[in-house]
C-alpha positions in Angstrom: -4.0 -10.5 -33.1 -3.9 -8.7 -29.8 -5.1 -10.3 -26.6 -6.6 -8.7 -23.5 -3.2 -8.4 -21.8 -3.2 -4.9 -20.5 -5.3 -3.8 -17.5 -5.4 -4.4 -13.8 -5.9 -7.4 -11.5 -9.3 -9.1 -11.5 -9.6 -12.8 -10.4 -13.2 -13.6 -9.9 -14.8 -16.1 -7.6 -14.4 -18.6 -10.4 -11.3 -18.3 -12.7 -13.6 -19.4 -15.5 -15.3 -16.0 -15.2 -12.0 -14.0 -14.9 -8.4 -14.9 -14.2 -6.5 -11.7 -14.7 -3.8 -11.7 -12.1 -1.3 -8.9 -11.9 1.6 -9.1 -9.4 4.4 -6.6 -8.9 3.5 -4.5 -11.9 1.0 -1.8 -12.6 -0.7 -0.4 -15.7 0.3 3.0 -16.9 -1.7 4.9 -19.6 0.5 6.1 -22.5 -0.9 9.7 -22.7 0.5 10.7 -26.1 2.1 9.1 -29.2 2.4 5.6 -27.8 2.7 2.4 -29.8 -0.1 1.0 -27.5 -2.6 2.8 -25.2 -0.9 1.5 -22.0 2.0 -0.6 -20.6 2.6 -2.8 -17.6 5.4 -1.3 -15.5 7.4 -3.4 -13.0 6.8 -2.1 -9.4 9.7 -0.2 -7.7 12.3 -2.3 -6.0 13.6 -1.9 -2.4 17.0 -0.3 -2.2 18.4 -0.6 1.4 19.2 2.7 3.0 19.5 2.1 6.8 19.6 -0.9 9.1 18.3 -0.1 12.6 18.6 -3.5 14.3 17.9 -7.2 14.0 14.5 -8.7 14.7 12.9 -5.3 15.2 10.3 -4.1 12.7 10.0 -0.5 11.5 6.7 0.6 13.2 6.3 4.1 11.9 8.2 7.0 10.2 7.8 10.7 9.7 9.7 13.6 8.1 10.1 16.1 11.0 9.6 19.8 10.6 13.1 20.2 12.0 14.5 18.9 8.8 15.3 15.5 10.2 13.7 12.1 9.7 12.4 9.9 12.5 11.6 6.2 12.7 10.5 3.8 15.4 12.2 0.4 15.2 11.3 -2.0 18.0 11.1 0.1 21.1 13.6 2.8 19.9 13.0 6.2 18.3 15.7 7.0 15.8 16.8 10.3 14.3 18.4 10.7 10.9 19.8 13.8 9.4 18.6 15.4 6.2 21.7 14.3 4.3 20.9 10.6 5.0 23.8 10.5 7.5 24.1 8.2 10.5 21.0 7.2 12.6 20.9 7.9 16.3 18.6 6.3 18.9 17.1 9.1 20.9 14.3 7.6 23.0 12.8 4.4 24.3 9.1 3.4 24.1 7.2 1.1 26.5 6.3 -1.3 23.6 8.3 -3.1 21.0 5.9 -4.2 18.3 2.8 -3.0 16.4 2.3 0.2 14.4 2.8 3.6 15.9 1.2 6.9 15.0 3.2 10.2 14.9 2.4 13.9 14.6 4.4 17.1 14.5 3.3 20.5 15.8 6.5 22.4 14.6 8.3 22.3 18.0 7.5 18.7 19.2 7.1 15.3 17.7 4.4 13.1 19.4 4.2 9.3 19.2 1.5 6.9 20.4 1.8 3.2 20.4 -1.4 1.8 22.0 0.3 1.8 25.4 1.4 5.4 26.1 2.2 8.7 24.5 5.7 10.3 24.0 7.2 13.5 22.9 10.5 14.5 21.3 11.2 18.3 21.6 13.2 19.6 18.7 14.9 22.5 20.3 16.1 20.8 23.5 16.4 17.2 22.0 14.4 15.9 24.9 12.4 12.6 24.8 9.8 12.1 27.5 6.7 10.0 28.2 3.5 12.1 28.4 2.7 12.2 32.1 -0.4 14.4 32.2 -3.1 12.3 34.0 -5.7 13.6 31.5 -3.9 12.1 28.5 -5.7 8.9 27.5 -3.1 6.1 27.5 -3.9 3.3 25.2 -4.7 5.4 22.2 -3.4 4.1 18.8 -3.4 7.3 16.7 -2.6 11.0 17.1 -3.5 13.7 14.6 -2.6 17.4 14.3 -4.7 20.4 13.3 -4.5 24.1 14.0 -1.9 23.7 16.8 -3.8 20.9 18.6 -2.9 17.3 19.1 -5.9 15.1 18.7 -6.5 11.5 20.0 -9.5 9.4 20.8 -10.2 8.1 24.3 -10.1 4.3 23.9 -13.3 2.5 24.6 -15.5 5.6 24.4 -17.1 7.9 21.8 -15.0 10.9 22.7 -11.9 12.5 21.3 -9.6 14.9 23.2 -7.3 17.7 22.2 -4.0 18.9 23.7 -3.2 22.5 24.7 -2.2 24.7 21.8 1.3 23.9 20.6 2.0 21.5 23.5 1.6 17.8 23.1 2.5 17.3 26.8 -0.6 19.2 28.2 -4.1 17.8 28.1 -7.1 19.3 30.0 -9.9 17.1 31.4 -12.7 19.1 29.8 -11.1 19.5 26.3 -13.1 16.7 24.7 -16.1 16.1 22.4 -18.1 13.1 21.4 -18.9 11.5 18.0 -22.5 10.6 18.9 -24.2 10.0 15.5 -24.1 6.3 16.3 -23.5 4.6 19.6 -20.3 2.9 18.3 -16.8 3.6 19.8 -14.5 6.2 18.3 -11.3 4.6 17.0 -9.2 6.9 14.7 -8.7 10.6 14.3 -7.5 11.8 10.8 -7.1 15.3 9.5 -7.8 16.1 5.8 -8.1 19.6 4.3 -8.3 21.1 7.9 -11.3 18.8 8.7 -11.2 16.3 11.5 -12.5 12.8 10.6 -13.4 10.6 13.6 -13.7 7.0 12.4 -15.8 4.7 14.5 -16.7 1.1 14.4 -19.6 1.5 11.9 -19.8 5.2 11.4 -17.6 8.3 10.7 -18.2 11.9 11.7 -16.5 15.0 10.4 -15.7 18.1 12.5 -14.2 21.5 11.7 -12.5 24.2 13.8 -15.2 26.8 14.5 -12.9 28.9 16.8 -15.2 28.4 19.7 -13.4 29.4 22.9 -14.8 26.6 25.0 -14.0 23.8 22.5 -12.9 24.6 18.9 -14.2 21.5 17.0 -17.9 21.3 15.9 -19.6 18.9 13.6 -19.8 19.6 9.9 -23.3 19.9 8.6 -23.9 16.7 6.6 -20.5 15.3 7.7 -21.9 11.9 8.8 -20.9 8.7 7.0 -22.6 5.4 7.6 -19.4 3.5 7.3 -16.8 2.9 10.0 -13.3 1.5 9.9 -12.6 -2.2 9.7 -8.9 -1.9 10.4 -7.7 1.1 12.5 -4.4 1.5 10.6 -6.0 1.5 7.1 -7.0 5.2 6.9 -4.8 7.2 4.5 -4.7 10.7 3.0 -3.9 10.5 -0.6 -4.7 12.2 -3.9 -6.7 14.9 -2.3 -9.0 12.4 -0.6 -9.3 9.8 2.2 -9.0 6.1 1.7 -9.8 3.3 4.2 -10.9 -0.3 4.7 -14.5 0.2 5.8 -17.4 -1.7 7.3 -20.9 -0.9 8.4 -23.9 -2.6 9.9 -24.9 -4.4 6.7 -21.9 -6.5 5.7 -18.2 -7.2 5.2 -15.3 -5.0 4.5 -14.9 -2.9 1.4 -12.3 -0.2 0.4 -13.8 3.3 0.2 -12.5 6.6 -1.2 -14.1 9.8 0.1 -15.9 11.9 -2.4 -17.0 14.8 -0.2 -19.0 13.1 2.5 -20.4 10.5 0.1 -17.6 7.9 -0.2 -17.4 5.5 -3.2 -16.5 1.8 -3.1 -13.3 1.4 -5.1 -12.7 -2.3 -4.3 -13.8 -4.3 -7.3 -16.0 -7.4 -6.7 -12.8 -9.5 -7.3 -10.8 -7.5 -4.6 -13.8 -7.6 -2.2 -14.1 -11.4 -2.8 -10.4 -11.8 -1.9 -10.7 -9.7 1.2 -13.7 -11.8 2.4 -11.5 -14.9 2.2 -9.0 -13.4 4.7 -11.4 -13.7 7.7 -10.4 -11.2 10.4 -8.9 -8.1 8.7 -8.6 -5.9 11.7 -4.8 -6.1 11.6 -4.6 -4.7 8.0 -2.7 -1.5 7.6 -2.2 0.9 4.7 0.0 3.7 3.5 0.0 5.9 0.4 2.8 7.3 -1.8 3.1 9.2 -5.1 5.6 8.3 -7.8 5.9 9.5 -11.4 2.3 10.8 -11.4 0.8 7.7 -9.8 -0.8 7.9 -6.4 -0.8 4.4 -4.8 -2.9 3.2 -1.8 -1.1 0.2 -0.5 -3.3 -2.1 1.7 -1.5 -4.9 3.5 -3.1 -7.9 5.2 -0.3 -9.4 7.3 -2.2 -12.4 8.6 -3.2 -13.4 5.1 0.2 -12.6 3.6 -1.6 -10.4 1.0 -1.1 -6.9 -0.4 -3.5 -5.1 -2.7 -2.6 -1.7 -4.3 -5.0 0.8 -5.8 -3.6 3.3 -8.3 -5.6 6.5 -8.3 -4.2 7.5 -11.7 -5.9 4.6 -13.4 -8.5 3.3 -10.8 -7.0 -0.2 -11.2 -5.7 -2.7 -8.7 -2.6 -4.9 -8.6 -1.0 -7.2 -6.0 2.5 -6.9 -4.5 4.5 -9.7 -2.8 8.0 -11.0 -2.1 9.2 -14.3 -3.6 11.1 -17.2 -1.9 11.4 -20.9 -2.4 9.2 -20.8 -5.6 6.3 -19.1 -3.9 5.0 -15.6 -3.4 5.5 -14.3 0.2 4.1 -11.4 2.1 5.1 -7.9 0.9 7.5 -6.8 3.7 6.8 -3.1 3.8 5.2 -1.6 6.9 5.1 2.2 6.5 6.1 5.1 4.4 7.4 8.6 4.6 8.6 11.1 2.0 11.9 12.7 3.0 14.9 14.1 1.1 13.2 13.8 -2.2 12.8 10.0 -1.7 9.9 7.6 -0.9 11.2 5.8 2.1 9.6 2.6 3.4 10.3 0.4 6.4 10.5 -3.4 6.7 7.8 -5.0 8.9 10.0 -7.6 10.5 13.5 -6.1 10.7 15.1 -2.8 11.1 15.7 -2.1 7.4 14.6 1.2 5.8 14.5 1.4 2.0 14.0 3.8 -0.8 11.4 2.9 -3.5 13.3 2.9 -6.8 11.9 2.2 -10.2 15.4 1.3 -11.5 15.9 -1.3 -8.7 14.6 -4.7 -9.7 14.6 -6.7 -6.5 13.1 -6.4 -3.1 16.4 -6.1 -1.2 17.6 -9.7 -0.9 14.4 -11.2 -2.3 13.6 -11.5 -6.0 10.8 -9.4 -7.5 8.6 -11.8 -9.4 6.5 -9.9 -12.0 3.5 -12.0 -13.1 0.6 -11.5 -15.5 -2.2 -14.0 -16.3 -5.0 -13.4 -18.8 -7.5 -15.3 -21.0 -7.0 -15.6 -24.7 -10.1 -15.1 -26.9 -12.7 -17.7 -25.9 -14.6 -19.8 -28.5 -17.4 -21.6 -26.9 -17.9 -24.1 -29.7 -14.4 -24.7 -31.0 -11.0 -25.2 -29.6 -8.4 -22.5 -30.3 -5.0 -23.3 -31.6 -2.3 -20.7 -30.8 0.7 -21.2 -33.1 2.8 -18.3 -31.7 2.6 -16.0 -28.7 4.7 -12.8 -28.6 5.0 -10.5 -25.5 5.7 -7.0 -26.6 8.2 -5.5 -24.1 11.5 -3.8 -23.8 14.1 -6.4 -24.5 17.9 -6.4 -24.3 17.7 -5.4 -20.6 20.1 -8.0 -19.3 22.7 -6.9 -16.8 26.5 -7.4 -17.2 27.1 -10.4 -15.0 25.3 -12.8 -12.7 21.6 -13.4 -12.3 19.9 -11.4 -15.0 22.7 -11.4 -17.5 20.6 -13.7 -19.7 17.1 -12.9 -18.4 14.3 -15.4 -19.1 10.5 -15.1 -19.1 8.4 -18.0 -18.0 5.1 -19.1 -19.6 2.5 -21.4 -18.2 -0.7 -22.4 -20.1 -3.9 -23.5 -18.3 -6.3 -25.3 -20.6 -9.1 -25.5 -18.1 -9.8 -21.8 -17.5 -7.1 -21.2 -14.9 -7.8 -24.2 -12.5 -4.6 -26.2 -13.2 -1.2 -25.2 -14.6 1.5 -27.4 -16.3 5.2 -26.8 -16.2 6.9 -23.6 -17.3 8.3 -22.9 -20.7 11.1 -20.4 -20.9 12.0 -17.8 -23.5 14.9 -15.3 -23.6 14.2 -11.6 -22.9 17.5 -10.6 -24.4 21.0 -10.1 -23.1 22.3 -6.6 -22.7 21.8 -4.7 -26.0 19.9 -7.5 -27.7 16.9 -5.3 -28.6 14.0 -5.4 -31.0 13.2 -9.1 -30.8 10.0 -9.6 -28.7 9.6 -12.6 -26.4 8.2 -15.6 -28.3 6.8 -19.1 -27.8 5.5 -21.4 -30.5 2.7 -24.0 -30.4 1.3 -22.5 -27.2 -2.2 -23.7 -26.7 -4.8 -26.1 -28.1 -7.9 -25.8 -25.9 -11.3 -24.1 -25.8 -10.8 -22.1 -22.6 -7.1 -21.1 -22.3 -5.5 -18.8 -19.7 -1.9 -17.7 -20.2 0.5 -16.7 -17.5 3.9 -15.0 -18.0 6.4 -14.2 -15.3 9.9 -13.0 -14.7 12.1 -13.2 -11.6 15.4 -11.9 -13.0 16.5 -8.5 -11.6 15.9 -6.5 -14.8 13.7 -3.8 -16.1 10.2 -5.0 -17.0 8.0 -2.9 -19.2 5.4 -4.9 -21.2 3.2 -3.3 -23.9 1.0 -6.2 -25.0 0.5 -9.8 -25.9 -0.1 -10.9 -29.5 -1.0 -14.3 -30.9 -1.1 -16.1 -34.2 -4.0 -18.4 -33.8 -7.3 -19.8 -35.2 -10.4 -21.5 -34.1 -10.6 -25.2 -35.1 
C-alpha cells in the first residue's frame, strides 16, 4: 500500500504529531498523465562559474542594463561581460562584509552597504562614492522607480529620493515620512510601480502621483500592520511581495502580499522552527524561478538554517550543505538572473555558481537529499512492515567514482521520530540498471514508526512514492 510520502516539510513541536522532514528536494505536481500525482525532485546543485577571491563573501549581484553583470565580493565591485568572460574589479567600497543593495537607472548603478553609497556610471566606466551631503549615509537598501533612486534615512520615519536619473544628486527637501505608526522606516521596495516602505512594525505603500513638489503619495488603504523582522528578507516574486514579518502582537512569521492584506504562508511547523532561532534580524532572502517553480529562499545564518517556499505548490522544504556526517548551513547569499542562468553567490567566499538541476552536488560539498515520514499508525496494534519500496528513477549511477554504485540509506524510528538506529543501505542502480525500485525487507515492527530515506551520492534524484507490504498485528 502507499504511504504518505509525497508532500512538503512539516515537523511539528512534537515529532509524535508530525515528523515529515524534506531537505534538498521539493514536491512537483505531475500535471497530466503521471503515474503518481506528484514527485519529489532533488534541488539544483551549485556549478561553479567564477571565483572572485579567498575569504570574501559575495554580498550582492545584479544584471546591469548595460548588458553586463555586477557582483560585490568583499570590498570590491566586479564587472563580468555578457558572454561570461573574465571578471574585472572596477571599484572599492568602504566595507568588506554584510549584504549590499543595488539599483540601476539605465545609466548608473547604485550600491549601498550600510556605510556609504556608491555609483558606477556605465558610459564613462566611473566608480565614485556619493558625496552629496544630503545623501543619508548608513542606509542599507536602495530602490528605483520612475527615474528616482529611493532610500530611507536611517533612524527616522522618512525616505528620500534622488534627482531624476541621477543617483549622485540628493536634495534636502526631497523626502516624505511613513507616519501611520511611530516606528522607524527600514526598507524601500518597489513592486508594480508602487513603493513599499517597511518599518519595524508597520508597512506603508506609496504611488507616484506626479506632484511637482514631491511625487510620492500614500495609497488609499495601503497601510499594513506588519513590519519587517529582518531587513534583507523582503523579495519580489511571483507577482507579489514576500517578507519575514513582525508586528506588535508576537513573533516573526512569513507573509505574502495579497493586495494590501498579506497572508501568513509560514506553516505552524515553520513558524515553530523560526521561533527556536531567537534573534532572526540577520536573516536574508532571495527569490528565483526555475521550470515553473517560484522559490522564496529564506536563510537564517546564525541558526545555520534555510527554509524555502515554493509558490507553485505552497509547500516548504529545507536546504543545507553536508559535511562530516551532518547538515551544514546552505552557503548561498544572493541571486541574480543573467545570461539565461540563475546565478547565486557564496556567503563566505568569492564563488559564484549557476543553479543547475542536472548538477547533483553543492560545489565541493555533497547534496544530501532526505525525506522522513510516518507510516500508517495503528493506536492499538503494532505494525509489521515486511517490505518497503521507494518508487524513483533508478539506474542513475555515473561512470566512475562516487556515485557509480549509488546507495540510498534508510533509518527507522520506532518511537515516533525521537531516536534513530543505524542506517541500512540499498542500491539505487548502477548506470542503466533501471526498473527495479529501491527495496528493504523486514523494515519495522512498532506501533508508531517514522521512516527516513536519504542519499548523498551525486546522482539524479526523482522519487515518486513509498510503498509497503505490511499488516497490523
